[in-house]
C-alpha positions as CSV (number, residue, x, y, z in Angstrom):
1,M,2.4,-8.6,27.0
2,N,3.4,-5.0,26.4
3,F,1.1,-3.1,23.9
4,K,0.6,0.6,23.3
5,P,-2.8,1.8,24.6
6,Y,-5.6,1.0,22.2
7,N,-8.9,2.7,22.7
8,Q,-11.1,2.8,19.7
9,N,-13.6,5.2,21.5
10,Q,-10.8,7.7,22.3
11,L,-12.1,11.3,22.2
12,V,-10.4,14.0,20.2
13,L,-11.1,17.7,20.0
14,F,-12.9,17.9,16.7
15,P,-14.8,15.7,15.9
16,H,-15.8,14.3,19.3
17,S,-15.2,10.7,18.3
18,F,-14.3,8.8,15.0
19,D,-18.0,7.6,14.9
20,D,-18.8,11.1,13.8
21,L,-16.7,10.7,10.7
22,I,-17.7,7.2,9.6
23,S,-21.2,6.6,8.3
24,S,-23.2,3.8,9.9
25,D,-23.3,1.8,6.5
26,H,-19.5,2.1,5.8
27,P,-17.7,-1.2,5.1
28,V,-15.1,-0.5,7.8
29,R,-17.8,-1.1,10.4
30,I,-18.2,-4.7,9.1
31,V,-14.5,-5.3,9.3
32,N,-14.5,-4.0,12.8
33,D,-17.4,-6.1,14.0
34,V,-16.1,-9.3,12.5
35,L,-12.5,-8.9,13.7
36,D,-13.7,-7.9,17.2
37,N,-15.4,-11.3,17.3
38,I,-12.7,-13.6,16.2
39,K,-10.1,-15.2,18.5
40,I,-6.5,-14.0,17.9
41,D,-4.8,-15.9,20.7
42,P,-2.2,-17.4,18.4
43,L,-1.3,-13.9,17.1
44,L,-1.1,-12.7,20.6
45,R,1.3,-15.4,21.6
46,A,3.7,-14.3,18.8
47,Y,4.4,-11.0,20.5
48,S,7.2,-10.7,23.0
49,A,6.7,-8.9,26.4
50,E,10.1,-7.3,26.1
51,G,11.1,-4.1,24.3
52,N,9.0,-1.1,23.4
53,P,5.1,-1.4,23.4
54,S,3.6,-2.6,20.1
55,Y,0.4,-1.5,18.6
56,H,-2.4,-3.9,19.5
57,P,-2.5,-6.8,17.0
58,R,-6.2,-6.6,16.6
59,M,-6.0,-2.9,15.6
60,M,-3.2,-3.8,13.1
61,L,-5.2,-6.6,11.7
62,K,-8.3,-4.4,11.2
63,V,-6.0,-1.8,9.4
64,M,-4.5,-4.6,7.1
65,V,-7.8,-6.2,6.2
66,F,-9.6,-3.0,5.4
67,A,-6.5,-1.7,3.4
68,Y,-6.7,-4.8,1.3
69,M,-10.5,-4.4,0.8
70,E,-9.6,-0.9,-0.6
71,N,-6.8,-2.2,-2.7
72,T,-4.3,-0.3,-0.7
73,Y,-1.1,-2.4,-0.3
74,S,2.0,-1.7,1.6
75,S,5.5,-2.5,0.4
């Protein structure tokens, strides 16, 4: 499969990592931990290896779940 690189521990200039911006008790950490431990094989099989690289489905699922938790909906 052809996905865009997904590195949650990617370093940036300021701050040094996203962990510096997110408190240890923030709900996004629960979403992250739960979704890191579920099997998403059916979701991965839905992606085609052809064409431009996609964002990783696990990352997109995390964004969607957290957005719904925050009552942020996309059209």
